[in-house]
C-alpha positions as CSV (number, residue, x, y, z in Angstrom):
1,M,0.0,0.0,0.0
2,N,1.3,3.5,-0.9
3,D,1.5,5.5,2.3
4,Q,2.8,8.6,0.5
5,P,-0.5,10.6,0.8
6,Q,-0.6,9.9,4.5
7,K,3.0,11.2,4.9
8,L,2.2,14.3,2.9
9,S,-0.9,14.9,5.1
10,T,1.1,14.5,8.2
11,R,3.8,16.9,7.0
12,L,1.1,19.5,6.0
13,G,-0.6,19.2,9.4
14,R,2.7,19.8,11.2
15,A,3.5,22.8,9.0
16,I,0.1,24.4,9.7
17,R,0.6,23.8,13.5
18,E,4.0,25.5,13.2
19,E,2.5,28.4,11.3
20,I,-0.2,29.0,13.9
21,S,2.4,28.7,16.7
22,A,4.6,31.2,14.8
23,L,1.6,33.6,14.5
24,I,1.0,33.5,18.2
25,L,4.7,34.4,18.9
26,Q,4.8,37.1,16.2
27,R,1.7,38.8,17.5
28,G,2.9,38.5,21.1
29,L,-0.3,36.8,22.2
30,R,-0.5,35.7,25.8
31,S,-2.4,32.9,27.5
32,G,-6.2,33.7,27.2
33,D,-5.8,36.0,24.2
34,P,-8.1,35.3,21.2
35,L,-6.7,33.9,18.1
36,P,-7.8,35.0,14.6
37,T,-11.0,33.3,13.4
38,E,-11.0,30.2,11.3
39,T,-11.8,32.3,8.3
40,E,-8.9,34.6,9.0
41,L,-6.5,31.7,9.4
42,V,-7.7,30.1,6.2
43,E,-7.0,33.3,4.3
44,A,-3.7,33.9,6.1
45,L,-2.3,30.4,5.6
46,G,-3.9,29.5,2.3
47,V,-5.2,26.1,3.4
48,S,-8.6,24.6,3.9
49,R,-10.9,25.2,6.8
50,N,-10.7,21.5,7.7
51,S,-6.9,21.6,7.8
52,I,-7.1,24.6,10.1
53,R,-9.5,22.7,12.4
54,E,-7.3,19.6,12.5
55,A,-4.2,21.8,13.3
56,L,-6.0,23.6,16.1
57,K,-7.1,20.2,17.6
58,G,-3.4,19.2,17.6
59,L,-2.4,22.4,19.3
60,Q,-5.2,22.0,21.8
61,A,-3.8,18.6,22.8
62,L,-0.5,20.4,23.7
63,D,-2.4,23.2,25.6
64,I,-1.1,25.7,23.1
65,V,-4.6,26.7,22.1
66,D,-7.9,26.5,23.9
67,I,-10.9,25.8,21.7
68,R,-14.1,27.2,23.3
69,H,-17.0,26.0,21.2
70,G,-19.4,28.9,20.4
71,H,-16.9,31.5,21.6
72,G,-13.7,31.0,19.5
73,T,-10.1,29.9,20.0
74,Y,-7.7,31.3,22.5
75,V,-4.1,30.9,23.4
76,G,-4.0,28.0,25.9
77,G,-2.6,27.7,29.4
78,L,0.8,26.5,28.0
79,S,1.0,24.1,30.9
80,L,3.0,20.9,31.1
81,E,-0.1,18.8,31.6
82,P,0.4,17.1,28.1
83,L,3.9,16.1,29.3
84,A,2.4,14.5,32.4
85,D,-0.2,12.7,30.2
86,G,2.5,11.3,27.9
87,L,4.8,10.3,30.8
88,T,2.0,8.6,32.7
89,F,1.1,6.5,29.6
90,R,4.8,5.8,29.1
91,V,5.2,4.5,32.7
92,L,2.0,2.5,32.7
93,H,3.0,0.9,29.4
94,G,6.5,0.2,30.6
95,L,5.2,-1.5,33.8
96,R,3.9,-4.4,31.7
97,N,7.6,-5.5,31.5
98,D,9.5,-4.0,34.4
99,M,9.8,-1.1,36.8
100,R,12.5,0.8,34.8
101,S,10.1,3.4,33.4
102,L,8.9,4.4,36.8
103,E,12.4,4.4,38.3
104,E,13.5,6.8,35.5
105,I,10.8,9.3,36.4
106,V,11.9,9.2,40.1
107,E,15.6,9.5,39.1
108,V,15.0,12.6,37.0
109,R,12.9,14.2,39.8
110,E,15.6,13.3,42.4
111,A,18.4,14.9,40.3
112,L,16.3,18.0,39.8
113,E,15.4,18.4,43.5
114,E,18.9,17.7,44.8
115,A,20.2,20.5,42.6
116,L,17.4,22.8,43.7
117,I,17.9,22.1,47.4
118,R,21.5,23.3,47.1
119,R,20.3,26.5,45.6
120,V,17.5,27.2,48.0
121,T,19.1,26.3,51.3
122,P,21.2,29.5,51.8
123,T,18.5,31.9,50.8
124,I,15.1,30.4,51.6
125,P,13.1,33.1,53.5
126,E,12.0,32.6,57.1
127,T,8.4,33.1,56.0
128,D,8.7,30.1,53.7
129,L,10.3,28.0,56.5
130,D,7.3,28.9,58.7
131,A,5.0,27.9,55.9
132,L,6.8,24.5,55.6
133,D,6.3,24.0,59.3
134,E,2.6,24.6,58.9
135,V,2.4,22.0,56.0
136,L,4.3,19.6,58.3
137,E,1.7,20.0,61.0
138,R,-1.0,19.1,58.6
139,M,0.9,16.1,57.3
140,S,1.6,15.0,60.8
141,A,-2.1,15.3,61.8
142,R,-3.1,13.2,58.9
143,A,-0.5,10.6,59.6
144,E,-1.7,10.3,63.2
145,E,-5.1,9.6,61.8
146,G,-3.6,6.8,59.6
147,A,-4.3,8.8,56.5
148,T,-2.1,9.8,53.6
149,F,-1.4,13.4,52.6
150,A,-0.6,13.6,48.9
151,D,-1.8,17.1,48.5
152,E,0.2,18.4,51.5
153,D,3.3,16.6,50.2
154,M,3.0,18.4,46.9
155,Q,2.4,21.7,48.6
156,F,5.6,21.1,50.7
157,H,7.8,20.8,47.6
158,E,6.1,23.8,46.0
159,V,6.7,26.0,49.0
160,L,10.2,24.7,49.3
161,Y,11.3,26.1,46.0
162,R,8.9,29.1,45.5
163,S,11.5,31.6,46.5
164,L,13.5,30.7,43.4
165,D,10.7,32.3,41.5
166,N,11.0,29.8,38.6
167,A,7.6,28.9,37.1
168,L,9.1,26.1,35.1
169,V,10.5,24.4,38.2
170,T,7.0,24.4,39.7
171,Q,5.4,23.0,36.5
172,L,8.0,20.3,36.2
173,L,7.6,19.2,39.7
174,R,3.8,19.1,39.3
175,A,4.2,17.1,36.1
176,F,6.4,14.5,37.8
177,W,4.1,14.5,40.8
178,S,1.1,14.0,38.7
179,V,2.7,11.0,36.9
180,Y,3.7,9.4,40.2
181,Q,0.3,9.9,41.8
182,R,-1.7,8.7,38.8
183,V,0.4,5.5,38.6
184,N,0.0,4.9,42.3
185,H,-3.8,5.5,42.0
186,R,-4.0,3.2,39.0
187,L,-2.2,0.4,40.9
188,G,-3.8,1.1,44.3
189,V,-0.5,1.8,46.0
190,T,-0.3,4.0,49.1
191,D,2.5,5.3,51.4
192,P,3.4,2.3,53.6
193,D,4.7,4.5,56.5
194,P,3.2,8.0,56.6
195,P,4.8,8.9,60.0
196,E,8.3,8.1,58.5
197,T,7.5,10.2,55.5
198,V,6.7,13.1,57.8
199,N,10.0,12.7,59.6
200,R,11.9,12.8,56.4
201,H,10.3,16.0,55.4
202,R,10.9,17.4,58.8
203,A,14.6,16.6,58.5
204,I,14.7,18.7,55.3
205,V,13.2,21.7,57.2
206,T,15.7,21.3,60.1
207,A,18.6,21.4,57.7
208,L,17.2,24.4,55.9
209,R,16.8,26.3,59.2
210,E,20.5,25.6,59.9
211,R,21.4,26.7,56.4
212,D,23.3,23.5,56.2
213,V,23.6,22.6,52.5
214,A,25.2,19.2,52.9
215,R,22.7,18.2,55.5
216,A,19.8,19.4,53.3
217,E,21.1,17.4,50.4
218,K,21.4,14.3,52.6
219,A,17.9,14.8,53.9
220,M,16.5,15.1,50.4
221,A,18.4,11.9,49.4
222,E,16.9,10.1,52.3
223,H,13.5,11.3,51.3
224,F,13.9,9.7,47.9
225,R,15.0,6.5,49.5
226,N,11.5,6.4,50.9
227,L,10.2,6.7,47.3
228,D,12.3,3.7,46.5
229,V,10.3,1.7,49.1
230,R,7.1,2.7,47.3
231,I,8.5,1.6,44.0
232,A,9.3,-1.8,45.5
233,Q,5.7,-1.8,46.7
234,V,4.5,-1.1,43.1
235,A,6.8,-4.0,41.9
236,R,5.1,-6.4,44.4
237,Q,1.7,-5.2,43.3
238,Q,2.5,-5.8,39.7
239,Q,3.7,-9.4,40.5
240,V,0.3,-10.0,42.2
241,M,-1.6,-8.6,39.2
242,D,0.5,-10.7,36.8
């Protein structure tokens, strides 16, 4: 079978998506700003209305545009949610064979956070340290109830690095966190020792208050050893499912 027409269609669709993306950049459009209408895009790019619609759908999947039926098309949120979706599928697909795909996600997050903790330790404001203590109190209260605290755990890491004022760091951490939580939820895996998880987070804050970079790095590494325990739990769960 000749697949040349399909290849041409694929290249055309990619070219149209790139043209629309370039238009957004050239016009300096921001998230939430309206795009030109379909008719205007057809005229500007010299392609069919159907081609424009297909290209917009592709860009919507990447959160570059937001199609609001009956209202028009706008610049999207430009989030990393599509990355999280792709990584989640990659991990779940890989779990059919082994744990490596999940381990890779944790390894990348660990490398990122160990670098970030070195940067933030000398400069983190006292107000953020106080906020971390408040999150720890909520985590501890839930642990005493025998409950988990995924939301508080994510908030802890966001507060930890917010003084770096780096939106990409926040989005990357959320993406990695989303992947990990979706996989855990899919497999029914929970934190095997919530009080110990609280203690490991508290050790991070203690090191931060002392402005001890080496100790903070060690505390963060210990925190990730706790994640290794959860990965082992996932592995056992997979064996049961198999």
